[in-house]
N, C-alpha and C positions, 0 to 999 in steps of 0.2 A: 268533619268532625262529630264525633256522638261524644256525649257526656253524661255521665251517671250522676243526679243530683239527688242526695237526701234531705228530706226534710222531718220535723219532728222533732226537731233539736230544740235542747235548754237553750234559752237565753235567745232565739229564733224567731223572726217575726215574718207573717205574711208577706210585708214590703220586703223583707231581707231575701224572700224566695224567689218574689219577682223582679229583685234588680239581679240576683243569680244570674237569673234568664237573658236578661235585658242586657249584661256585659260579654255573655257569650253568644248574643244573636249574629254577628257578623259572620262565624264562623259554623253554627251550626247546622246540621244535616238532620242528626237524631237526638232525641233526649229521652232518656229513662229516668223514670223518679220514684223512690222508694223511700216509705218512711222506716226512721232509724227503729231498729231493734236491738235491745240488749240481752245477749242469752247468758244464763248460768255459766261461771267458769271463764269468763271473759275479762280484762281489767276495767273494761269500764262496767260491769258488773258487780265486782270487787269494792271498788270505788263507792259504789252507792249512785250512782248516774240514773241508774233506771228509776229511780223516786222523782228525779228533777225533771224527766220528759213531761212535755206537754200531753193533755188527755187528747181523747180520740176527736172532739169538736173543734179544739184548736189546731190539730193536726189536718184536719179536714180543711178548715179554711188556708193553712199552707198550701195545701193539694190545689185546692181552687183556684188560689193565685198563681202557681204554675202553669196550671191549664190554663187559664185565660190568657196568661201573656206568651205561652207557646204558640197558642193561637193566632195572637197577634202578629208573631213573626213568622206566621206561614207554617209552623207545624203543626199537623193535622193527628189528632189523639186516633189511633188505629188498634189499642189495646188498653185494657185500664192504667199500665205505668209508662207506656210508651208513645210516642210521639215522634213523625218524622215527615220531611218536604216529601212530595210525590215522588214516588220511583226508590225511596229510601228506607223502607220499610226494612226490617230483619229479616231475612227469608229463613235461617234458622229457628229462629222464634216462632213464626207463622208456623212452618212445617210442625213444629210440637205441638202448639196451638191447636192445632187440624188434628193431633193423634196420629200425626204420621211417624214414618220410620227412619230411623236413624242409626247410625255405626258408629261403636265407641273405639276408638284406635289410641292405643298407649296405655301407661300404666295409670289406673284409677278411672278412667273415661267410662262414660257408660252407653249404652245404645239400647235401643226397642226394633223388635222387629217385626213388628205389628202384633205379636202373640206373646213375648215376653220380654222382659226388662233385666238387663245384666249389669255389672260392674266388674272391669279386670282387676287383678292382684296390684296393689298398690307400688310395691318394689321393683324397682327396672331390673333387677339382676331376675326376680325371680320370673317376669312378664317375659323377658327373652329367652329364658330355661324353657319355659312351656312351651314356647313357638318351637324352639331350636327340637323339643321332645315331639312336634308336630298335632301338642294340643290347643284348644282354644285356652287362651288365660283367664278364663272367667272366674269369679270368685263370689259371688253372690249374684244368684238368679231369682227372679221371683214371674212368675204366672199368672197375672190377672185372671178370677172367675168372670162370666158374665158381667156379673150386678157390679163389680168393681171398676171393668173395664167402662161400661157404660157411666159411673158416677165420675171416673176421669175423663173420660169424653166431655162430661158437661163441664167439669169444674173448670177445665182448658179451656174450651169453647166459648164459655160465656163471659171469659175475658176481655174477648176482641168483640171489634166494633160490628164485624159480620155473624157474630153468634155463633150458635151450634147446630150443625146439621143433624135434622132429625129421621128418625126411621118413620116408614108407614105408621106404624103401632103407636108411637110418642106422638106423633103429627095428628092422630087423631083422638088421642088420650088426653092429652096435657092442656089442653085448653080449658076443659073442664077444669082439672085438678088445679091447676093455677089459679081459677077464680075461686074456687072453695078456700083454698088456702089466702087468700086475699092478696096475691101478687099481681093481679093484674097492671097497676100503675105503674109497676117496676120493669115488667119484660114486655115484651111484643112479639107477636109472631108474624114472619116476612115470607111469605112463600113457603119453602120447607126447613125455613130456620127459625130459632128462637133467640132471641138477643136480649142482652138488658137494655133499657132507654139509657140514650145518652147522658143524660141528667141524673140518673142514678145508679150510675157505675162507680160511684165510692161508694155506695153500700152493698156490693158483689158480696162481700161474705157473708153478709147476714142473708142476703137474698139466697146465697147458694145453700146456707144452713137449712133455710125454710123450705127449701126446693128438692132437699134428698130423700125427705119421706116419700115425696110423688113418685120420685122413680123407683123407688121398691116396690110402692102399687103396683104401678105401669110394667114392672120386672115380670110381675104375675102373670101376665096376660101376655106377653109379648113373645113373636116368634124369635126363634136364634137370627142374629144379625151379623154378616162377614164385615168387619170394619177394614176398609181398604186404605 
């Protein structure tokens, strides 16, 4: 059984979050946990729920309680929001975080071939007609430039406990840049990878914001890299 557990809900406590994990413990082999976000145009937003949500610090205590309880029942954190028993990590998600390729089949499906992202037409009839005419049923195509691809690779890879695999140029230039930016206590280098320290994963968004300008600097002196 895999469970998706939402935290950061009004009238919810850290103890509630831990108790939810304990109740599911006998069945769980995988757990995903995400903070509630209230988007404009949704019923929650129209009801004013967003103003009643806990702040960032309180939401962080919710997640820490979930993480601690997951560890106690044998679920290891392998990505910022995902935990699993050994061997039950989500292979599809791991491939995505490693900037791997995937094929989108069916209406509205998205895919990535290593060079471009695409989305299929949403209507079933139009999808079938495009195939019937011998055409790929793609409606949205994006081909990231090298800088965007590098940024995407870091954003995705740093979500994982393994971190992001560095090119030779990045491995040489990033340590000094990371120290200059004051990120040394948040990230670490191991072999050819950069990873966020386990205790700092909860600050991932802030770390990525501070890392982004460093990637732009390094881009000026890097050689072309082929992502495989």
